[in-house]
N, C-alpha and C positions, 0 to 999 in steps of 0.2 A: 504494500500500500504506500502511496506517496501523498504529499500534502496538497494535491490538486483534485484528488478523487472524490466522487460522491460515494456515500455509504448509506446504510440503513438509517443512521442518525443524522448525518450531514447530507440530507436528501435535497440538494439544490435543484434537482430535476422536477420537484413538485411545483404545480402551477402557482400556488400561493407564494412560494419563494421567488419564482420567476417574475411575478408581478411586482414584488417589492424591489427587486434588483434592477428592473427594467430602466428606471430613470438614471441610474448610475452608468449605464452602458455608454452613453454619449460623452461622458467626462473625458477631458483631453489626455490625461496621463495616469500612471499607477498611483502616484502620491495623492493626486486629487481624489481618486476613487477610494483609496484607503481612508483618507480623512473624512470623506462624506459617509462612508459606511460606518465608521466609528461613531460619528454624531447621530446617525440614524438609530443605532443600537443603544447608545448612551441615553438618549432622550426619548426614543420611540417606545421603549418598554420601561415602566417604572420598576425600580429595584424593590423587591419584597423578600426579606430574609425569612419570612414565615411561609414561603411557598416552596416546600421541599417534597419532592416525589420519590417514592421507592419503586416506581414502575418504569420498566424499560421504555415503553411507548411514549412516555412523557418527556423523554430526552431527545426525541426527534425534532429537528429544526422546524418542520412543518407544524407540529403540535404547539411548539413554543410560540411561533410566529402568529398563531391564531389567538393568543392571549394578549392582555394589555400590560402584564407585569411578569416578573420572573426573578429567580435566584441568580446569583452571579454566574453560576455554571450555565444556566439557561442563556444568559446574555452572551457569554463567551461562545457557546455553540452557534448562536445566531450570527455573530460576527464572522466566525470561521466559515460558516456556510455561505454567507453573502460574498465574502472575498473569493472563495473558491469558484462560486458561480461566475465571477468576473475574471477567472483564470489567474488569480493572484494566490500564490502559495500561502497557506495559513494552517495553524495547528492549535490544539488546546494546550494550555499550560496551567498546572495546578500548584497550589502552595498552601501553607498555613499562615494565617495572619491573626493579629489581635486587634480588637477594637477598643481603644482606650476610653471612648465616649459611649460605650454600649448602653443602650437603654435597659432598664430593669426587666422589662418584659422579655427581651431577647435572652438575657442571662438566666431568667427563670425557666425559659423553654429549653435552652441548650445545657444549662448547668455550667456555663463557661462563657468568658468573653473572647475566647479563641474561636476562630472560624476556619473550619477545614472540612473538605478541601475548598479553597477559594479558586474560582475560575477566572482565568484571563486568557489572552491570545498572543501567540507569536505570529508575526506576519513578515514575509520577505518583501522588502520595498524595492527590489531590483538590484540592491548592492549588499544588503545585510539583513539579518533577522533583528526585528525590534519587538518589544513587548508593549501591550496595551491592556488597560483594565477599563472596560466600558460599563462598569458596575453602577456607579452612582449617577442617576439622572440629575439634571440641573436643579429641578425643584427640590429634590432631597438635599442637595448641597446647600442651597439657599436656606433651607430649614435648619441645618446644623452649622451654619456659619462657616462653610468650607468653600473655597474657590473651586468651581467646576474643573475637572481634569481635562485638559486639552491634549489633542494628539494630532500631529501633522503627518505622521508616518516616517518622520526623519529620525527620531530618537525615542527611547523608552518612555512610556507614560504609565507609571505605576501609582497605586493608591496614595492619596495625599497623606503625608506624614504628619502634618500639622493643620489646624484650622486657622481662621483669620486672626484669632487672638493669640496664636502662638502655642496653644495647647496641643499636646501630642494627640493625634487622631488615629492613624492606622500604622501598624508595624508588621513587617514581614518576619516570620519566625523560622519557616522551613520551606525549602523548594522541593516539590515532588517531581519536577521535570515536565517535559512536553510529551504529547501523545498525538499520533496521527489521526486517531478516531476517538470518539467518546469512550473513556475507560469505565464503563458502567460498574463492573465488578470492583474495581479499585475505589470508585466513589462510594459504593455501598459499604465496602470494608472499612473505609476511613470514617464514614458516618457512625458505624456500629462501634468502632473503637474509641472515637472521640466523644460520642454522645450515647452511651449505652442505654441510659434511662429513657431518653427521648425516643430512640429507635424502638425499644420495647413497648413504650406507650402507644406508638402510632403505626407500628408495622402492620397490624391487622387492617387498618384503614387505608393502607397504601401510601401514606405520606401525610404531610401537613399543608393546609392552605387556609390561612387566616386573612 
């Protein structure tokens, strides 16, 4: 498998994906397409950390695209899928991060302020691989007093380390590496190890959606 292929998860041959990607086809260059896709995913789907599925079918790009919000992994899958549809090499990248400003509700659900696996994207801009995190939509950033994360396709754009007041916001703890396809088994294994109580409480219902 390479980083341009369609897969069962990265199903850019689906009509819904084709419709979303169509406006980007006429953009003049690779960097312009990368930047436009990033903004589309960042702001087109609201980030919802309480939207976690344990079902394979929910990790297909076409299923995610039909929603209005998603988890960071969902948004990473969308960005990879849209980029590959434009013949731009892209792959999933996973890590563990900690949220220093985590809300009590999230800590209560997960039992931790560490988020794992966190989904982001590796994209080849024609010269090198760069990383992007399309996780936090602009409205959410405004709510938490964090500058929206910009990405031009030139350099890495990772989660904001500090908010506008200089308080520590997000911190990367561990890098799980990149994957050419959605590593469903690895994601589930990480969920169960990182959040055993949450997984036990919600596994019968197939996931969480608040």
